[in-house]
Wavefront OBJ file of the C-alpha trace (Angstrom):
o trace
v -83.360 -47.309 75.171
v -80.071 -45.637 74.778
v -80.851 -43.913 72.009
v -83.506 -42.025 74.127
v -81.323 -41.464 77.030
v -79.200 -39.930 74.685
v -81.808 -37.521 73.200
v -82.479 -36.645 76.604
v -79.645 -35.525 77.784
v -78.647 -33.759 74.746
v -82.121 -31.877 75.100
v -81.856 -31.308 79.087
v -78.112 -29.676 78.142
v -79.562 -27.459 75.461
v -82.460 -26.332 77.231
v -80.085 -26.002 80.740
v -77.657 -23.618 78.456
v -80.440 -21.734 77.315
v -82.280 -21.298 80.979
v -78.617 -20.373 81.848
v -78.374 -17.892 79.304
v -82.093 -16.152 80.831
v -80.725 -16.604 83.819
v -83.592 -19.405 84.773
v -81.820 -20.663 87.800
v -84.389 -22.801 88.930
v -85.000 -23.969 85.551
v -81.106 -24.431 85.044
v -80.845 -26.533 88.700
v -83.906 -28.742 87.540
v -82.146 -29.222 83.987
v -78.755 -29.837 85.116
v -80.322 -32.813 87.763
v -82.120 -34.394 84.762
v -79.110 -34.522 82.521
v -76.840 -35.947 85.240
v -79.251 -38.645 86.259
v -79.968 -39.602 82.590
v -76.340 -39.976 81.841
v -76.148 -42.228 85.078
v -79.104 -44.281 83.682
v -77.195 -44.449 80.153
v -73.566 -45.463 82.041
v -75.619 -48.136 83.757
v -77.328 -49.649 81.080
v -74.536 -49.256 79.150
v -72.253 -50.937 81.648
v -74.477 -53.711 82.023
v -74.919 -54.758 78.703
v -76.721 -57.992 78.343
v -75.678 -61.067 80.948
v -76.806 -64.297 81.009
v -76.811 -66.452 84.388
v -76.127 -70.016 83.427
v -76.796 -73.434 85.621
v -74.134 -73.950 87.795
v -73.107 -77.135 86.437
v -72.927 -76.050 82.674
v -70.328 -73.586 84.959
v -68.910 -76.522 86.448
v -68.371 -78.068 82.562
v -66.956 -74.697 81.379
v -64.648 -74.294 84.185
v -63.328 -77.785 83.129
v -63.339 -77.454 80.090
v -61.389 -74.706 80.712
v -58.722 -76.582 82.523
v -58.340 -79.336 79.888
v -57.873 -77.420 77.098
v -55.856 -74.320 79.479
v -58.334 -71.558 77.339
v -60.120 -68.285 78.485
v -63.605 -69.764 79.733
v -65.200 -67.143 77.541
v -63.763 -68.720 74.702
v -64.573 -72.097 75.710
v -68.834 -70.994 76.177
v -68.016 -68.885 72.483
v -67.539 -72.285 70.975
v -70.244 -74.560 72.378
v -72.629 -72.366 71.382
v -71.236 -71.888 68.197
v -71.209 -75.595 67.449
v -74.440 -76.052 69.424
v -75.634 -73.221 66.918
v -74.643 -75.178 63.912
v -76.307 -78.365 64.818
v -79.365 -76.077 65.259
v -79.004 -74.555 61.709
v -77.400 -76.916 59.492
v -78.343 -74.517 56.031
v -76.718 -71.724 57.728
v -73.875 -69.742 56.465
v -72.451 -66.806 58.468
v -75.081 -66.403 60.580
v -77.839 -66.124 57.514
v -80.536 -68.358 57.202
v -81.561 -68.595 53.763
v -84.621 -69.408 52.026
l 1 2 3 4 5 6 7 8 9 10 11 12 13 14 15 16 17 18 19 20 21 22 23 24 25 26 27 28 29 30 31 32 33 34 35 36 37 38 39 40 41 42 43 44 45 46 47 48 49 50 51 52 53 54 55 56 57 58 59 60 61 62 63 64 65 66 67 68 69 70 71 72 73 74 75 76 77 78 79 80 81 82 83 84 85 86 87 88 89 90 91 92 93 94 95 96 97 98 99
C-alpha cells in the first residue's frame, strides 16, 4: 500500500509540473490536491503502523511485571512473546523454521 501511494504521489507531482508548464491551471490544481491527499494518506498509513489491543488482564500482567522488574512494558511484552514463540517453535533458529 505504501508503494502504491508513493508511486501515485510521484505521478501526481510529475503531472502537476507538466500541467504547470503547459499553463493548464485546472489540471495543476487537481493534481496538487491529489498529491496532497495521497501524501496525507501515506503519512497516516506509516504513522499508524500495526497496533494490537491486548486484553485488559494481559495489560494488567504486563504492568505488574514491569513494576516488579523495573523494566519498560514494551520489553516485558517482547520477552514474553519471544518465550512463547520459543515454546511454539522449539526447532526454530533465529526465526527460521528448518525442513
